[in-house]
N, C-alpha and C positions, 0 to 999 in steps of 0.2 A: 389489493394493490397488484399491479402488473409485475411480472417477473422481469429481470434484466437479462438481456441477451446481447450478443455482439452487435446486432442490428439496432438495438434500442439506444436512444440518445439521452435518456433521462435518468441520471444517477440518483441514489437516495442516501442521505447523510444522517448520522446519529448525532444529536446535539447535546446540550447541557443537561445535567441531572435535575435541573430545576423544572423540567417538563414532566408532568406526572401522568401515568396511564390511568385508565378507568379502574383497573384492578388495584391501584395503589402503589405499583412498582414505579421506581424512578425511571424515566426514559430520556435518552439524549438523541440528538439528530444523528442519522446514519446516512451514508451515501450508497447509492446503488445505481444500476443501469437505467432503470425506469426513473427512479429518483433515488440517489444513493442514500443509504440509511446506516447510521452508526449506532452501536450499542450505548445504552445509558450507563454512566459511571456509577459505582457504588455510592450510596449516601456518604457524604463527607469527602469525596474525591475532589470535587470542584471547589476552588477558592471561595470563601464566604462572600467576597465582594463581587463575584462574577454574576452577571445577569443573563437572562435568556438571550437578549439581543447581543450581548458581548460574545456569547458562545457562537453566534452565527456570523461573525465577521469573516470576510474573505481574506485570502493571502494577499499581503501588500505587494503591489507591482514594483519592479525595479524602475528607477527614474533615469531619464537621459537628459543630457545638457540641452538639447533642442526643446524637449518637453518643458523643462524649467523656464526657458526663455519665453515660451509661448503662454505661460501661465499655468495655473493649477489644472490638473487633469487626473483621471483615475490612475494612469500609469506613472505619474510624476509625484505621487504622494509620498514616496519613500526616497530619501536622499541616499544615493549609492555610496558604498565605501570605495576608497581608491582600489584600482585593480592591482593584483599582486605584481611585484617587480619582475619576477620570473614568469615568462609565458610558458606554463606547463604544457607538455604534449598531451595528446589524446583528447577524449571527449568529455564534455559536461552536459548538463541539461539546461537549456535556455527557457526563459519565460516566453512562450510562443504566442501565436496569434489567438485571438479570442474565438472560442467555439461554444455553441449552445449546448448546455448540459444541465437540465433542470433537476432540482433535488427536493425531497420532502423529508420529514422526520417520522420516526416510529419508535415505540418503547422497546428496549432490549436490556435485560438484566444478565450480566455476565455470571458464569458459574463460579469463577475463581478470581474475581476482582481484577487486579492489574497483572495477573500471571497468564500469559497466553497459552493456548493449547499447543501451538507450534509457531515457529518463526521460519521464514524463508528469505534468502537474499540472493541477488544477482549482481555480479561485478561486471560492469559494461565498459567497452572501449572500442576504438577502431580496430581494423584488422591487425595492424602492427602491434598495438598494445595488447590485444588478446593473444597473439602469437608469442609475445615476450613473456606474458604471464603463464601461458600453458607450457611452453617449451615444445620442441619437436615431437616428443614421445606421446603427447596427449591430443594432438591436433585432430585425430579421427574419432575421438570420443564425443560424438555429437548426440544431443538429447532433444526432446521436444518439450521443454519446460521442466518444471519440478513438481513431482507428486509428493504431497506431504500429509501429515495426520493419518498415516496408515492408509493412504489412498482416498481419503475423504475429500481432499481439496487439491486441485491442480492449479499452479500459477505459471503464466507464460508472459513474455514480453513480445508484443506483436507490432507489426508495421501498420501503416495507414490503410492497407488493404485487408488487414485481419490475419495475415500469415505470420506465424512465429518467426522471430528473428533468429539467426544462427546462434545456437546455444550449445556450450560445451561444458563438460564436467571433469574436474581433476582435483585431487586432494581434498574432497569434501566440499568444494566450492563450485558454483555455476557461473560461467562467463558468457555474456551476451555480446555479440558483435554488431555494431551499428555504423552508420556513415554520417559525416557532417551534414547538417541540414535535414536529416531524416526525422519524420514525426513518428512517435510510438505511443503505445498504450499498455497498461498493466491489466491483464485478463485473469480473473479469478473464477474458477469453476467449482461449484459445489455438487458433489456426486453422492449426496445423501439426502435423506428426508428431514434433516434438521437445519435450523438456521444458524448462521455464523456471523460474527462481526469481523471485518478485516480492516486493520489500521495500516496504512501504507505510507512509506517515506521515499523520497528521491533525493539523493545527495545529502542525506541526513536531515532533510526538512519534511515536516508533515505536509501531505498533499492538500489538506483542508485549510490550515491556518498559516502555513509558511514558516512556522516556528520549529525549533529543534524537535525531532521526533521523540515520543515517549509512549510507553504502554498505557498510561492512564488517559490518553487522548481518545476521542471518539472516532469511529470509522464508518465504513460502508457495510450495510446489511446485505448479506448474501442469502437470498431465499433458497428453500429446498430445490434441488435439481435445477439450478439456474446459474447464469453466468453474469458477472459484473465486469465492466471495463472502465477503468479509471484513466481518463485521457488528458488530464492536465491539472495544474494547480488551481484550486477553486477561487474564483474572483467574486462570486456572488451565488445566490441560490439558482440563478439561471445560466451562468457562464463559467467557463474555465479558461485558463491560459494554457494552450497545448504544450505537451512535452515535446521538445525538439532537441536533437543532439547538436552541439556546437562546440566552440572552443571553451576551455576551462575558464578563461578570464571573462567570457561573456555569459557564463552560467548564472542562473538565478541565485545559487548559493554564494558565488563570489560577490555578486552585487548586493547580497544581504549582509556581507561582511566577512565570510570565511569560505575558502574552497577546501577546507580540511577533509571533508567527507565526500567530495565529488567522486563519482564513479560507482556508486552502489545504490541499488533499489531494494527496499525491504518491505516485507508483508508479515504482520503478526495476526494470527487467527485466534479468535476467542469463542469459546463454547457458551451456549445460552443455558442459564440456570433451568433445571428441570427438563433439559433436552433429552430426547430419546437416543441421541448419538451414543453408540455402545462403547466407544473406546475411552473409558474412564481410566484414571491412573491405576486404580485397583485392578481393573480387568487387564491392563497392559502388564502389570507386575505378575499376575497369574499366568498370562501367556508366556512371559519370559522364563517363568519357573517351571513350565511344563516339562515332564520327564518322558522321553521316548521309551525307556525300558524301566518302569518302576518296580517290576517284580524281579529282584536280584536272585532270590533263591526259591526253591520249590517249597510249597506249604506242607505242613505235616498232615497226614491223612486224618 
């Protein structure tokens, strides 16, 4: 399988645990740049009634009044909820234009079930919103994305040219600044020789099925020493609806029924069972307990 890079347009998804690998481990579809791939859930994670075809359904598109009047269509399948009475300021993420992004599935067994190795989040807004959140004292604390899992994985929010959006850090949070109408992608870089599964959400919604995000959902397979870019909500195995900043009331989340979590992007990273990635919980505890001066007193002759 080809590795995913910023220039690649084919993501890989991990699908339902009902797909079984040759060695007998359960595998679910994963998403990746070449073809996004998500790890397979542990046996028993998927509902008993779920089928392989069900697990591969795309995110439902928000409907518009004109689309409904013209008849059934892919984007009119979902009846939108009424827009919030108050027009909230700042940015949300809209269901953007259709973009080609083919995916395939591959087996992946998580090392620790529904518990991720690490999680990362970005709080995004327009300039006035980011300034209000940061306050004057933190405006110069600019970063180039977030390095997590002890440097194993780097996550960035990038524009349509591939350049990282202005990102700032304060109080343990990362803030991304965007503009109304701007398209963006989530870039995940694996800087190790191990595979990881990345489950991503935008405005609290899973980028694959458009439902509320949860750790047990499948994600994108990030191959060793490779980069995956997630550039939209998945419509099918061939296409996504681009991430575009817009008004909160026009966001995909608001049209799905709630704008409660608008303004945050999340990525949960899962380690593969049997992976050679060295930073296990036991090793991290040993590192944290290391003593720079273990010899307090002189030994007897």
